N, C-alpha and C positions, 0 to 999 in steps of 0.2 A: 317425395321420395328420394332417400340417399343410394346412389348406385356407387359400387366400390369395384374398381376393375384391376385384377392382378394381372400386369402384363408381360411377366417373365423377367427378361428376355430367357431364350434356349441357353441350356446348360447352366442354370442356376436353381436346380433342385424343384424345379417347376412340376415334374411329376410325384415328387413326395409331396410337395404342398397340397396339391389338387387332391391325392388319394386321402390326405389327412383331412381335408376339408369335405369330401364326400362322405368319409366314415363318421363324419362329426354332423350330417346333415340334419338329424333330429333335433339335436341339442343346440343346433343353431336357429332352426325354425322356432321352438320355443322360446328362443331370446328375441325374436323378432328380425331374424337375418335369412334370406331365401336364397339358397344355393342350388338353382335349378338342376334337376336330373336330364339326362340327354338320351336321345334314342340310340347313339352308338355307344359300343362298349368301351367307353372313356369317362374319365371322372372331369374333364375339362370342358369349355365352351367353344371349341374350335368351329363350331357350326357357323355361330354368330360372325367372327372375326373371317371366316372363308366367304361368307355372303358378301361382307363389305368389300374383300379382296377380288370376288368374282372367280374363286377357284371353283373347279369341279366337285361337288359333294358326293358323287357316286365313288369316287376313290376312297370316301368314307364308310362307304356302305349305306349311304341315303340315296335314294333313287326317286321319292316321290313327294319331296319338299318344294313346293312352288314359292313359297314365302319370301320376301325379301328382308333384307337385314333389319329394317324398322319394323316388320310385323312379328318377327322374331324377339326383337328386344321388348316389343309392347306385350306379347304373350307371356314373357317370364315376369314382365312387371306386373300385370294382371294376376298370375298365379301368386306372387308375393302378396299382394294385396288381398286376394281371396283367402289366404291362409293367415292374415293379420301382420304381415311382416313389413317393417318400416324401412328395411334395406335390403337392396338386391346386391347380391356378391357373385361374380363372374371371375373364372379364371382362363386364359389362353396364353400361351407364349407367343401365339401368332398375332395377337393385339399389338404387340412390339413392331410389327411391319407397318402399322396403321400410320399416316401422317395428317396434315390438317384436313384433307378431304375427308377422309375416312370418318375422323372424329366429328367433323361437322354433319355428316349423314346420320349419325347415331345420334347425335343431339338432337337434330330436328325431327326425329321419329318420335321423341316424347312429348306428350302432349304437354304436360306442365313443365315447369321449370324445375329440373332436378338438381340435387346437391350430388357434385360428381367427385370422386376421388381415384386417383391412379396410383397404384401401388407397383414398384418395381424393385427388382433386386440389383444392387451395384456390385458388378465382379470386375476385375481385370480383363480388358478386352484380349489380350495376350493370353490369359487362362482360359477364357472362353473358347477361343479359336482352338488351343489345344485339345480341350476337353470335346468340340465339335469335330475335329478330325479324328479323335479317338472313335466317337460315336459312328462317323461315316465309315471308316475303315471296318467297324463291326457290321456295318451295312452292304459292304462291297466296294467302297470305294478304290479305285486302281491309280492313284496318284499319289506323289511324294508329297511330304509335308511343304517342302519348298516352291511346290507349283501352285499352292491353294492357301498359303498362309497368310499373303496380303488381304486377298478378298475376305477372308474368315475374320481378320481383325478389323479391317475397315467396316463390316457389317455392323458388329456389334458397338464400335466406335461411332459410327452413324446414328445409331439408336440412342446412345447416350447425349450426343450432341443436340439431338432434337429434343429429348427429354428436358435438358436444360433449359432451352427457350421456351418448352411448354410451361415450365415450373416458374420462370421468370415472368414472361409476357403475357400470360393467358389469365382472365379472371375467372373463367367458367368452371374450372377445377382447382382441386389441391392434388399435389403431388408429393409424394413420400417416397422415399429411397430406403432400402435397409441393406447393410454391407453382408455380402456373402461370408459364410464362415462354415469350415469343416465340423464344428462340433455342432452336432445335430439338435441337442437339447436347447442350446442357446439360440442358435439359429432360428428354429421352430418357434421359440416363443416371441423372438423379435419379429419375424415376418408374420406370423398369426396376430399380433398385438396391433400391427399396422393395419391389418385387414378388419378386425373385429372387435379393436380393443382390449386393453390389457386385464381386464377383469374377466372378460370372456376366454381370451387368449389362457389365462392361468387356470380357468376351470376346464378348458378342454385339454390342455397339456397334462393335466392331472387324472384325468378320466379315461384318456386314450393313448393307445401306445404311439410314442412318437416314432416316425418311420426313419429307417436309415437312408442317409444320404448316399447316391452312388458315388464311389470313389473313382477318382480318374485312372484310366487304362495306363500302366506302366509303359513308359516309352520304350523299353526293351521290346514291348510287344508289336509295335509299329511294322518292323521289317517282316517278320513273320507273316503276318496279318496281311500286308501288302503285296508280299509273294502269292499268298493263297489267292488274293482277288485278282491278281493279273492273270492268274490261270482259270480263274471261275467266272469273273464279270470285267473283263477288259474293257467294255464299253461304258462301264458305270463312271463318269468323270464329272468334275464340277467345273463350270465355265470360269475360267481363271479372271476374267475380266468383270463379268456381272454377278458370279454367284450363285447362277441358276443351276438347278438340278436338270439332269437329262430329261428329255420327254418321258412321261410316265413313270417318274421315279415314285410318287405317292401310291399308284396302283401296285407297284412291285412290292412294297414294302411287307404287305402279308407274307409273300412268298419268300422274304429274305430270312424268315424267321429259323427253318431247318437249317440254312447255311450257317446261321449264327450260331447255332448248336453245334454244328461239325466243327467249326472255327474253335470254340471252346474246348471241345474235345481233344481236337487235335493239340492244342498248345498244352493241355493238361496233360497229356499223355506224351508229350516231347516227340511226336513222330517225326520222321525225317521229311525233307523237302521231297525226296523221291516217292515217298509214300503220299504226300498231298498231291503230287502231279497225277497219280494215278486215279485220284479221286475227282479231278477236273472234268470228266466227261459226265 
């Protein structure tokens, strides 16, 4: 069986890609490509990546899944075979965190020798860092860009360095990279082609709506967002050395959505800092 894994990384249109693949699930299965559905309200396969990484799945809303990562992968492989599919297609930006040990654990869990392919999007680490910072501001980050810039750039650069060694020195997988581009039509054609082949990508792109790619938050919004966050979430900080989130970050995400909506409304309506201060409580 062929196993194709889209590894992101973060801030490279992963959500748009995953949404497109999920909406194309029936057409993919008809063509022999299995894109598993998950128990969580998400189009990605974070469950498998998180199990390899040892993260707490309860923060994803899963409380009763005792399977290890190998069992999850085998279950999805069995599903694919049951539906007559020759390819298992998975996507999660958290796969980008895996290194040799994680990949070895996944490979060893598949009984037969699989044909592995890893697909990643190539984007400037500096632009990834800026996009990540904007996203964190929208989720309540209370630190200036200069405090976290180095660790954000270093994180994505570390991934691309590892991907380079994976592509050159390993015989168990094929690695393909696609350059990121703001042109949604061109980019989706290229990334989907890398994942499912040019013929299938053309078919999907012609029969399904190509999703919009998220536009980067204008830097002029950084300062008002930071002011807002320092009033509302002063303890939400990133470790500038390790890049780790505060304890309980993932559990907080669902509760951040109302605040994000407030932030958007405040910026849209142009309310003053004094008005924002009155909302801090």
